[in-house]
N, C-alpha and C positions, 0 to 999 in steps of 0.2 A: 935275350928275348923275353923270358918269363918276367924279368924285372921291369922291362919296358911296358908290358901289358898291364902289370900290377900298377905301375906309375900312372898310366893312361886311366885306368879304372878309378884310381884315387883322385885324379884330376876331375873326372866327370862327376864323382860323388861330391867333391868340394864345390864344383860349379853349381851343381843341383842345389846343394844347401845354401849357397850364397844367393842364388836366384830366388829360393823360397823365402829366405830372410828379407831380401829386398822387396819381394812381392808383398810381404806383410807391412812394409813401410809405405807402400803406395796409398793405403788407406789413411795414413797419418794426415791429419788436418789440424793445424795449430788454431788456437782460439782467434777469432776474428777481432778487430779492434774494438767492435761493438761491445764485446764482453767487458773490457776494462772501463769503458764509457759508461756502461749500464751500472756499474757499482757506485759511481759518483753522482748519478742522476737522483732527483727526488723519487721516492718510493711510489711505485704504481700498484694500485689495487688490483686484485684478481679473485677468483673463486676460492673460498676457504678462509679469507681474511676475516677476523672478527673485529668489529669496530665499536668503540665507546663514543657514542654521540651525545653531546650535551647542548641543549637549547636553553639559554639563560632565562631564568624565571619561568621555565615550562617543565616541571618535573615529570609531567605526564608523557612528554616527547623525549626526555632523556633516558637512554637505555643502551644495551649492547645490541648490535645487529650484525649479521653474518652475510657476506656477499655469497649469493647462491651460485649454482652451477651455471646459470645464464648470465651471470655478472651483474646482478642487481641487488639492491637492498630493498626490503618492504618497509616503508616509513609511514607511521600514522598520519592520517589526514591527506597525504599527497600520493600514497601508493608506491609503485615501483620506481626506484630512482637508479639509473645506470651508474655503476661504480667501476666496472672493469676498465683498466687503463687509466683511470682518473688519479690524480695526486690527492692528498688529504685536502689541501687548499681548494682544489677544483671541486671536489665533492661537497665540502662546506658551503661553497658558493652556489652549487646547484640546488642544495637542499634549502638554503636561505631564499633563493629566487622563487622556489615553488611555494614555500610558506608565505611569502609576501603576497601571492596571488589569492587574496581573500581570507587568509587565516591569521596572520600576524602582521603588525605594522612594520617593525624593524627587527627581524630575528637575528639573534647573535648565536651562531652555530659553530662549535668547536668539535673536532674529531680526533682522536687518538687510536692507534692500533692496539687493541687488547690482546690479540693473539695472531700471529703471522701464520700464512699457510705453511705446510711443512715442506721439508726437503726430503728427497729419496736417495738413499745410498744403496748401490747394487754392486755385484761383482765379487771380487775377492776380498770380502770383509767377513768378520766374525758373525755378525747378525744383520744381514741386508734387511732393509725395510724403510718405513716412513718415520721421520724424526722431527721434533720441534725445532723451528728456526729461531735463532737469537741474532739480533742485529750485530754486526761485526764479526760473524762467524766465518771461518775459513774452511776449505775443503778438508784439511787436516783434522780440525775439530770435529767435523761431521763424521769423519772416518773413525776417529777415537770413540764417539758416542756409539757408533755402529759396531763396536767391539774390535776395532783396529784391523790391520792387515791380516790376511791369512798367510801361512808360510810361502805361498805361491803369488802373493799380491805384488804388483809393481808399485814400489814406493816412491818412485821418482816423479811421475806425472799420472794424471787421471783425465778422463773425458768428462766434460760437463755439457748437459743439455740445458738450455735456458730460452725462455720466451722473451724476445726483445721486439718491441713495436709490432706485436701481433705474429711475428715470425718465430718458428722454432728453430733455433741453431744449436749445433754441437761442434765443440772444438776441444782440443787437447791442451792442457795447461798445468802448471805445477801444483803440487799439494798445498802450498802455501797461499794460493790464490783465494781472494775473497768470494764468498757465494752469496746468492740472494735467495729469499723465500720462493719456493716453487722450483728450485734447480733440482736436477737429477744428476747424480755424481756416479760415475761408473769406474770401478777399479779393475783394470785389466790384469790378466795373468802375465807374469814375467816370463820371458823366453828361457832364461838360464838361471 
């Protein structure tokens, strides 16, 4: 009788542990297909990107400009130019079009990214914070720059929050996944 009660109590404890573990899995959300597609699309500008703009034979207009919090760059002669969500080619065309309107006959504008907006690494890493993005970076590279995993860090997969087409999405992905400028990487605590 005593043994049967003990076995019943152990079964209840095991069931409670299993249901708790499974409840933690209900929040699991794998990365949507848009995550992988975003890494092969042309780079989209956003706040914090610093751009090197060159206008052929116009040294007074050629300079570095930063995309502000509102998503604009302030350009001489033409004022505020919307940059958020634009590709480099799209922004080149927008600046050239505005310069044609009474300033230059046939402006030749080229733009390069001088400094990408940062990535953010949080959770179970040695030094959580903001870090410089380098094209081709993976989540594992960013975690290494942030001091690596803590002893409690889950080293299999991580959560990435990314802005895609104006929507902020979060999904779970492997640590070898490519990341984009502006991503937030969160390393969870492992269960065991």
